[in-house]
C-alpha positions in Angstrom: -0.2 -0.2 0.1 3.1 2.5 0.4 5.4 1.5 -2.3 5.3 4.8 -3.5 8.4 4.3 -5.5 6.1 2.6 -8.1 3.4 5.2 -7.7 2.6 7.0 -11.0 3.3 10.6 -12.0 0.8 13.0 -10.6 -0.8 15.8 -11.7 -2.2 17.7 -9.1 -4.9 20.9 -9.4 -2.2 22.9 -7.2 1.1 20.6 -8.2 0.9 17.7 -5.5 4.0 16.1 -4.8 4.7 13.1 -6.2 5.9 11.3 -3.2 3.1 12.5 -1.2 -0.4 9.9 -0.8 -3.9 11.0 -0.9 -4.9 10.5 2.5 -9.1 9.1 2.8 -10.8 7.0 4.5 -13.3 6.0 1.5 -12.7 5.0 -1.8 -15.7 5.6 -4.6 -15.1 4.1 -7.8 -16.9 4.4 -11.1 -18.1 1.7 -12.9 -17.9 1.4 -16.8 -14.6 1.9 -17.9 -12.9 2.1 -14.5 -14.2 -1.5 -12.9 -15.2 -3.1 -16.0 -14.9 -3.1 -19.7 -18.6 -3.3 -20.3 -18.6 -1.7 -23.8 -18.5 -5.5 -25.6 -22.1 -6.1 -23.8 -23.6 -2.8 -24.4 -22.9 -2.8 -27.7 -24.4 -6.2 -28.4 -27.6 -4.6 -27.2 -27.3 -1.3 -29.0 -26.5 -3.1 -32.3 -29.5 -5.9 -31.5 -31.9 -2.6 -31.3 -30.6 -1.1 -34.3 -31.0 -3.8 -36.2 -34.7 -4.5 -35.1 -35.6 -0.8 -36.1 -33.9 -1.7 -39.9 -30.7 0.5 -38.8 -26.7 -0.3 -39.3 -24.5 -1.4 -36.6 -22.0 0.5 -35.0 -18.7 -0.8 -33.7 -17.7 -1.2 -29.9 -14.5 1.4 -30.6 -17.3 4.1 -31.2 -19.5 2.9 -28.5 -16.6 3.6 -26.1 -16.6 7.4 -26.9 -20.6 7.3 -25.7 -20.3 5.2 -22.4 -20.5 7.3 -19.1 -23.8 9.6 -19.4 -26.5 7.1 -19.3 -28.5 4.8 -21.5 -30.7 7.6 -23.2 -27.6 9.4 -24.0 -25.5 6.4 -25.6 -29.0 5.4 -27.3 -30.0 8.7 -29.1 -25.7 8.5 -29.8 -26.2 5.2 -31.6 -29.5 6.1 -33.1 -27.8 9.5 -34.6 -24.9 7.7 -35.8 -26.8 5.5 -37.7 -29.4 7.5 -39.2 -27.6 10.9 -39.6 -29.9 12.7 -38.2 -31.2 13.4 -34.4 -33.7 10.8 -33.4 -37.1 11.9 -32.8 -38.5 11.5 -29.4 -40.5 8.7 -30.4 -38.1 6.7 -32.0 -35.8 7.5 -29.1 -38.3 6.5 -26.4 -38.7 3.3 -28.2 -35.3 2.2 -28.9 -34.1 3.0 -25.4 -36.7 0.6 -23.7 -35.8 -2.1 -26.1 -32.0 -1.0 -25.4 -33.0 -1.9 -21.6 -34.5 -4.9 -22.3 -31.6 -6.6 -24.6 -29.0 -5.1 -22.2 -31.0 -6.8 -19.1 -30.6 -10.5 -20.6 -26.9 -10.3 -21.3 -25.0 -8.0 -18.7 -22.1 -10.1 -18.3 -21.6 -12.2 -21.2 -18.6 -10.6 -22.7 -17.8 -7.8 -20.5 -14.5 -8.4 -18.4 -13.2 -7.0 -15.1 -10.4 -4.5 -15.3 -6.5 -6.0 -14.7 -5.7 -5.7 -11.0 -9.4 -4.4 -9.9 -10.4 -7.3 -7.7 -6.9 -7.7 -6.0 -7.0 -3.4 -5.4 -10.4 -3.7 -4.0 -9.5 -7.0 -1.6 -6.4 -4.7 -0.1 -8.4 -1.7 0.6 -11.3 -3.6 2.0 -8.5 -5.5 4.1 -7.0 -2.0 4.8 -10.2 -0.6 6.3 -11.2 1.6 3.3 -14.8 2.2 2.9 -15.8 1.6 -0.7 -18.8 2.8 -2.7 -19.4 1.9 -6.3 -20.7 5.1 -8.0 -22.1 5.1 -11.2 -24.4 6.8 -13.9 -25.7 3.5 -15.0 -29.2 2.6 -13.7 -29.5 0.6 -10.5 -31.5 -2.1 -12.6 -28.4 -3.0 -14.7 -25.7 -2.2 -11.6 -26.4 -4.2 -9.1 -27.0 -7.6 -10.9 -24.3 -6.6 -13.5 -22.0 -6.4 -10.2 -23.3 -9.5 -8.7 -23.1 -11.6 -11.4 -19.0 -10.6 -12.1 -18.5 -11.4 -8.6 -17.6 -7.6 -7.2 -20.8 -6.6 -5.5 -19.4 -7.7 -1.8 -16.6 -5.5 -1.9 -18.8 -2.5 -1.9 -20.2 -0.7 1.6 -22.7 1.4 -1.0 -24.0 1.8 -4.6 -25.1 4.9 -5.7 -26.6 4.4 -9.2 -27.8 7.3 -12.2 -31.5 6.5 -10.5 -30.5 6.4 -6.9 -31.2 10.3 -6.6 -31.7 13.5 -8.4 -28.7 13.9 -10.4 -26.0 12.2 -12.2 -22.3 13.0 -12.3 -20.5 15.4 -13.7 -22.9 16.7 -10.7 -21.8 16.3 -7.3 -24.8 14.9 -5.6 -24.1 11.4 -6.1 -20.9 11.6 -4.6 -22.0 13.6 -1.6 -25.0 10.7 -1.4 -22.5 8.4 -0.9 -20.9 10.3 1.5 -23.9 10.7 3.5 -24.6 6.9 3.1 -21.1 6.1 4.6 -21.3 9.4 7.3 -17.7 10.3 6.0 -16.7 13.8 4.6 -15.9 14.4 1.0 -12.4 15.8 2.6 -12.1 12.3 3.4 -12.8 10.5 0.3 -11.3 10.0 -2.9 -13.0 9.4 -6.3 -11.5 6.8 -9.0 -13.0 7.6 -12.3 -12.4 7.4 -16.5 -14.1 10.3 -17.6 -14.2 13.8 -17.9 -17.7 13.6 -15.6 -15.7 11.7 -12.6 -13.1 14.6 -12.6 -15.8 17.3 -12.7 -18.1 15.7 -10.1 -15.0 14.9 -7.7 -13.9 18.5 -8.2 -17.4 20.0 -7.4 -17.7 17.5 -4.1 -14.3 18.5 -2.7 -12.7 15.4 -2.8 -9.6 13.9 -4.5 -10.0 12.6 -8.2 -7.8 9.5 -9.3 -7.9 9.4 -13.0 -7.4 6.0 -14.9 -6.6 6.4 -18.8 -7.4 3.2 -19.7 -11.1 3.8 -19.6 -13.9 5.5 -21.9 -12.8 9.4 -22.1 -14.1 9.7 -25.7 -10.4 9.9 -26.7 -9.6 13.2 -24.7 -6.5 13.6 -22.8 -8.0 14.7 -19.1 -5.0 15.7 -17.7 -5.9 19.3 -18.6 -8.8 19.0 -16.3 -5.8 18.6 -13.2 -6.6 15.7 -11.5 -5.3 14.7 -8.8 -3.3 11.7 -9.7 -3.3 10.3 -13.2 -2.6 6.1 -13.6 -2.4 3.9 -16.6 -3.5 0.7 -14.4 -5.9 0.4 -11.6 -3.3 -1.6 -9.6 -1.3 1.9 -8.8 -4.4 2.7 -6.7 -3.4 0.6 -3.8 -0.1 2.4 -3.7 -1.8 5.7 -3.7 -4.4 6.0 -1.1 -3.7 5.8 2.3 -5.4 5.6 5.6 -5.2 8.5 8.1 -3.8 6.8 10.6 -1.4 4.9 8.4 0.2 8.1 7.0 3.9 9.1 8.0 
């Protein structure tokens, strides 16, 4: 947990020293693109929906650029990409409903946990960190996915896109998680892959670790000044540190 020599370079809002760990009592973690590569199953459901509507399929690489802003936005992007025009509200509603049905039948067919995730979650839990999964994904999809893929037991709280009134990049979901765990935002760290994660954490007043391997729309988000930038989830265990362990 304290092997700081291996810690990735850090890009701080005010120049965080690369030798200084992030002190926290809780670690909040995004789902799609951070814990699990869900694009293959999201793409499968999208393309089945498009096929039923008589439209051409879209590729997984393109799907990855749309993930992170909720199912409604994902479906809207897919329809606009394949038809060339913004979808009418009736078509969008029909496609969204069908997409959710199809995705629910195969949440974990081709989706994979990213390397290092299970090991790090076990390490953080054993070290006494409170863990929460904070995602824009709907609860009806999030909980079964975490259960089927074997990660649900690690989390003290799961906050979804429909768990309360707002979604990332608003700070509401993170603050809701803080309330659930009775921990102040200043004692929490968010790990995420997108601009939504960075914006939400900064608005909530908590540190944020950006993982570069996820769904970032192909953008280099270092300019948004996350506290730490890492290329592999395994680095999280080397960066966060409990207050009583600090030295």
